C-alpha positions as CSV (number, residue, x, y, z in Angstrom):
1,M,0.0,0.0,0.0
2,S,1.3,3.5,-0.9
3,R,2.5,5.8,1.8
4,M,0.3,8.8,2.7
5,T,1.4,12.4,2.9
6,L,-0.6,15.4,3.9
7,L,0.3,18.4,1.8
8,T,-0.6,22.0,2.7
9,G,-0.5,24.7,0.0
10,G,-1.4,22.2,-2.7
11,T,-3.6,24.7,-4.6
12,G,-0.7,27.1,-4.9
13,F,2.3,27.4,-7.2
14,V,5.0,25.3,-5.4
15,G,2.5,23.0,-3.7
16,S,0.8,21.9,-6.9
17,H,4.1,21.0,-8.4
18,L,5.0,19.1,-5.3
19,A,1.7,17.2,-5.5
20,E,2.7,16.0,-9.0
21,E,6.2,15.1,-7.9
22,M,5.0,13.0,-4.9
23,T,2.3,11.2,-6.8
24,R,4.8,10.3,-9.5
25,A,7.0,8.9,-6.8
26,G,4.2,6.6,-5.6
27,W,2.9,8.5,-2.6
28,R,-0.7,9.0,-1.9
29,V,-1.3,12.7,-1.5
30,R,-3.9,14.2,0.7
31,A,-4.2,18.0,0.2
32,L,-5.4,20.2,3.0
33,V,-7.5,22.9,1.2
34,R,-9.5,25.7,2.7
35,R,-11.9,25.8,-0.2
36,P,-12.3,22.3,-1.8
37,E,-14.7,23.6,-4.3
38,K,-11.8,25.6,-5.9
39,P,-9.0,23.0,-6.2
40,R,-7.2,25.1,-8.9
41,W,-4.1,23.1,-10.2
42,L,-5.1,20.0,-8.3
43,R,-8.3,19.6,-10.3
44,D,-7.0,16.9,-12.7
45,M,-4.5,15.3,-10.3
46,D,-4.8,12.0,-8.5
47,V,-5.0,13.8,-5.2
48,E,-7.3,13.4,-2.2
49,I,-8.7,16.8,-1.2
50,T,-9.8,17.4,2.4
51,K,-11.1,20.6,3.9
52,G,-9.0,22.2,6.5
53,D,-6.9,25.2,7.5
54,V,-3.7,25.5,9.7
55,E,-5.4,28.5,11.3
56,E,-8.2,26.1,12.4
57,P,-6.5,23.5,14.7
58,S,-9.7,21.5,15.0
59,S,-9.5,20.7,11.3
60,L,-6.0,19.2,11.4
61,Q,-6.2,16.0,13.4
62,P,-8.9,14.4,11.1
63,A,-6.8,15.4,8.0
64,L,-3.8,13.7,9.5
65,K,-5.4,10.3,10.0
66,G,-3.1,7.6,8.4
67,V,-0.5,10.1,7.4
68,E,3.2,9.3,7.6
69,L,4.6,12.5,6.2
70,V,3.6,16.2,6.4
71,L,4.7,18.5,3.6
72,H,4.0,22.1,4.8
73,C,4.1,24.5,1.9
74,A,1.2,26.7,2.8
75,G,2.0,30.3,3.8
76,L,0.7,33.8,3.8
77,T,2.9,36.0,1.5
78,K,0.8,39.2,1.5
79,A,-0.7,40.9,4.5
80,N,-1.2,44.4,5.9
81,R,-0.2,43.5,9.5
82,R,2.5,41.4,11.2
83,S,-0.3,39.8,13.3
84,E,-1.8,38.3,10.1
85,Y,1.6,36.8,9.0
86,M,2.2,35.5,12.5
87,K,-1.3,33.8,12.8
88,A,-0.8,32.0,9.5
89,N,2.9,31.3,9.2
90,A,3.9,31.0,12.9
91,Q,0.9,29.9,14.9
92,G,-0.5,27.9,12.0
93,T,2.8,26.0,11.7
94,Q,2.9,25.5,15.4
95,A,-0.7,24.0,15.4
96,L,0.2,21.7,12.5
97,V,3.4,20.5,14.2
98,E,1.5,19.8,17.5
99,A,-1.3,17.9,15.7
100,S,1.3,15.9,13.7
101,V,3.1,14.9,17.0
102,R,-0.2,13.8,18.6
103,V,-1.2,11.5,15.8
104,G,2.3,10.0,15.4
105,V,3.4,11.4,12.0
106,R,6.9,10.2,11.2
107,R,8.3,13.2,9.4
108,F,7.5,16.9,9.0
109,V,9.1,18.8,6.0
110,Y,8.7,22.6,6.1
111,C,9.2,24.8,3.1
112,S,10.4,28.0,4.6
113,S,12.1,30.9,2.8
114,Q,15.4,32.9,2.6
115,A,13.3,35.7,4.0
116,A,13.6,34.0,7.4
117,A,17.4,34.3,7.3
118,G,17.7,37.7,5.7
119,P,19.7,39.3,2.9
120,A,23.3,38.7,1.9
121,T,25.7,39.5,-0.9
122,N,27.5,37.4,-3.4
123,A,30.8,38.2,-1.6
124,R,29.4,36.6,1.6
125,P,26.4,34.4,0.9
126,R,24.1,33.3,3.7
127,V,24.9,30.0,5.3
128,E,22.7,28.0,7.7
129,E,25.0,28.8,10.7
130,D,24.4,32.5,10.4
131,V,22.2,34.2,13.0
132,P,18.9,34.9,11.2
133,E,18.2,38.6,10.4
134,P,14.8,38.8,8.7
135,I,14.0,42.4,7.6
136,T,10.2,41.9,6.9
137,D,7.2,40.7,8.9
138,Y,6.9,37.8,6.5
139,G,10.5,36.8,7.2
140,V,9.9,37.1,10.9
141,S,6.8,34.9,10.7
142,K,8.6,32.2,8.6
143,L,11.4,32.2,11.1
144,E,8.9,31.6,14.0
145,G,7.4,28.8,11.9
146,E,10.9,27.2,11.7
147,R,11.3,27.5,15.5
148,A,8.0,25.7,15.9
149,V,9.3,22.8,13.8
150,R,12.7,22.7,15.6
151,N,11.0,22.8,19.1
152,C,9.0,19.6,18.6
153,G,10.9,18.0,21.4
154,G,12.5,15.3,19.3
155,Q,9.1,13.6,18.9
156,I,9.1,13.7,15.1
157,E,11.7,13.8,12.3
158,W,11.9,17.1,10.6
159,M,13.6,19.0,7.8
160,I,13.5,22.7,6.9
161,L,14.3,24.0,3.4
162,R,14.9,27.7,2.7
163,P,14.5,28.5,-1.0
164,P,15.2,32.0,-2.3
165,A,13.1,33.4,-5.2
166,V,11.2,30.6,-6.9
167,F,9.9,30.8,-10.5
168,G,8.4,28.5,-13.1
169,P,5.1,27.5,-14.7
170,R,2.0,28.5,-12.7
171,D,3.9,31.3,-10.9
172,E,2.3,34.7,-10.9
173,Q,4.9,36.6,-9.0
174,F,7.3,36.9,-11.9
175,L,4.7,37.1,-14.6
176,P,4.8,40.9,-14.8
177,L,8.6,40.7,-15.5
178,F,8.0,38.4,-18.5
179,R,5.2,40.6,-19.8
180,M,7.4,43.7,-19.5
181,I,10.2,42.0,-21.3
182,K,8.0,40.7,-24.2
183,K,5.9,43.8,-24.7
184,Y,8.3,46.6,-23.9
185,R,11.8,45.0,-24.0
186,R,12.4,46.5,-20.6
187,Y,13.3,45.2,-17.1
188,P,13.0,46.9,-13.7
189,S,16.3,48.3,-12.4
190,F,16.5,48.9,-8.7
191,G,19.5,51.0,-7.8
192,H,22.6,49.0,-8.5
193,E,21.9,46.9,-11.6
194,E,24.4,44.1,-10.7
195,R,22.9,43.4,-7.3
196,A,22.9,39.6,-7.1
197,Y,20.0,37.2,-6.2
198,S,19.8,33.5,-5.7
199,W,17.1,31.8,-7.6
200,I,15.5,28.3,-7.9
201,F,13.4,26.7,-10.6
202,V,10.2,25.2,-9.2
203,R,11.0,21.7,-10.5
204,D,14.4,21.7,-8.7
205,L,12.7,22.9,-5.5
206,V,10.2,20.1,-5.5
207,S,12.9,17.6,-6.2
208,A,14.7,18.9,-3.1
209,L,11.5,18.7,-1.0
210,R,10.9,15.1,-2.1
211,L,14.5,14.3,-1.1
212,A,13.8,15.8,2.3
213,A,10.7,13.6,2.5
214,E,12.5,10.4,1.6
215,T,16.1,10.6,2.8
216,E,17.3,8.7,5.8
217,T,20.3,10.9,6.4
218,G,20.8,14.6,7.3
219,L,17.6,14.7,9.3
220,N,16.6,17.4,11.8
221,E,18.5,20.1,9.9
222,T,17.9,23.3,8.0
223,Y,19.1,23.7,4.4
224,F,19.3,26.5,1.9
225,V,18.4,25.2,-1.6
226,A,19.2,27.3,-4.7
227,D,20.7,27.4,-8.1
228,G,24.4,27.6,-7.8
229,T,24.9,30.8,-9.8
230,P,23.4,34.0,-8.4
231,V,22.4,36.5,-11.1
232,S,21.1,40.0,-11.3
233,W,17.7,41.2,-12.6
234,R,19.5,42.4,-15.7
235,K,21.0,39.0,-16.4
236,I,17.8,37.0,-16.0
237,S,15.9,39.6,-18.1
238,E,18.5,39.2,-20.9
239,I,18.0,35.4,-20.9
240,A,14.2,35.9,-21.2
241,A,14.6,38.6,-23.9
242,A,16.8,36.3,-26.0
243,L,13.8,34.0,-26.4
244,Y,12.2,36.8,-28.4
245,G,15.3,37.7,-30.3
246,S,15.7,41.0,-28.7
247,R,17.7,43.0,-26.2
248,V,16.4,44.7,-23.1
249,R,17.0,48.0,-21.4
250,P,16.3,49.2,-17.9
251,L,12.9,50.7,-17.3
252,P,13.4,54.4,-16.7
253,G,11.9,56.3,-13.7
254,L,12.4,53.6,-11.1
255,S,14.8,55.5,-8.8
256,L,14.7,54.5,-5.2
257,P,12.8,57.7,-4.1
258,V,10.2,57.1,-6.8
259,L,9.8,53.5,-5.6
260,Q,9.4,54.6,-2.1
261,V,6.5,56.9,-3.1
262,I,4.9,54.1,-5.1
263,A,5.2,51.8,-2.1
264,L,3.5,54.3,0.2
265,L,0.7,55.0,-2.3
266,S,0.1,51.3,-3.0
267,E,0.0,50.4,0.6
268,G,-2.5,53.2,1.3
269,V,-4.8,52.3,-1.5
270,A,-4.8,48.6,-0.5
271,R,-5.7,49.4,3.1
272,L,-8.6,51.5,1.9
273,Q,-9.8,48.6,-0.2
274,G,-9.3,46.1,2.6
275,K,-6.7,44.2,0.6
276,A,-3.0,43.4,1.0
277,A,-0.7,45.5,-1.2
278,L,1.4,43.7,-3.8
279,F,4.1,46.3,-3.3
280,N,4.6,48.1,0.1
281,R,7.2,49.6,2.3
282,Q,8.5,46.1,3.3
283,K,9.0,45.1,-0.3
284,F,10.8,48.4,-0.7
285,H,13.2,47.4,2.1
286,E,13.8,44.1,0.4
287,I,14.9,46.0,-2.7
288,L,17.2,48.2,-0.7
289,A,19.1,45.2,0.6
290,A,22.6,44.7,-0.8
291,G,21.6,41.3,-2.3
292,W,19.8,38.1,-1.6
293,V,22.3,35.3,-2.0
294,V,22.6,31.9,-0.3
295,S,25.0,29.0,-0.3
296,S,23.7,25.5,-1.0
297,Q,26.9,23.8,0.0
298,K,25.4,22.2,3.0
299,I,22.6,20.4,1.1
300,Q,25.1,19.4,-1.5
301,Q,27.5,17.9,1.0
302,R,25.0,16.3,3.4
303,L,22.3,15.1,0.9
304,G,24.1,15.2,-2.4
305,F,21.5,17.5,-3.9
306,R,22.2,19.9,-6.7
307,C,19.8,21.8,-9.0
308,R,19.9,20.1,-12.4
309,I,18.0,22.5,-14.6
310,P,20.2,25.2,-16.2
311,L,18.9,28.7,-15.6
312,A,18.4,29.4,-19.3
313,D,16.4,26.2,-19.8
314,A,14.3,27.1,-16.7
315,V,13.5,30.6,-18.0
316,R,12.7,29.2,-21.4
317,E,10.3,26.6,-20.0
318,T,8.6,29.2,-17.9
319,A,8.1,31.6,-20.8
320,H,6.8,28.8,-23.0
321,W,4.2,27.8,-20.4
322,Y,3.0,31.4,-20.0
323,E,2.6,31.6,-23.8
324,E,0.7,28.3,-23.9
325,Q,-1.7,29.5,-21.2
326,G,-2.2,32.8,-22.9
327,W,-0.8,34.7,-19.9
328,L,1.6,36.7,-22.1
């Protein structure tokens, strides 16, 4: 009989790819979904859907029945207040860990974020031993979620992965960049053009998450997981533009003072509308950071994991998927 995993965040970008990866590997996947009537990417997958929410602890224990493994990919990425992030990403993770311990789940894999660790430059990438220095409420909440996993009292195996920026098919976060490149042959330039960022293609990330789920070594540890070559916005934009046989130039008018004004206005309008702003002062602080670079040496050495999809191939696959879906 196939092993059972409970997956959170399965209707989202990373979670839906992970559902495919785990079913291909022979796992039975049960997805915890707040609105089962809207399964999104899970609609045509061989996945069991159960109603529940990490913010509703009473819904968790029934969903965990017969589960050997928890893959926790759900998370709040946009909110107006720190309390909202903490409720979903910290307290929600705590509730899921506690419920997993109670029912005897064997392993808990948490998809965290580089935001929990903080920024770093190409000259001195972040490593797991560094003291975390999150600079946003989202990062603080993800770090608290990590602490909830680590503090399970040795009653459950666990693994925490910290990816940097994730992109690929189904992603909406980087869609505006691809649209800007295709339509206007421009890319956003934020201050110093050569500021470096770590990236990871979604198929590489879910391969790492599956490894964390199945390995018998390197347990109870935190790992950064990223493509080995940090690149700038300019470089990744040039790779995308080459697909259209064109060159790209920086988008004018995006000086840091202008961006700060845009952030304030966006945040104000979103609050009036009762929504979370896509771009706010905290996103502006992320842009001000000297870089967002991590080292993946630990996961390479301990688990033998390396990203296998070259960046240019990953960008090409993403752009082609956007085209096929009519998103560009």
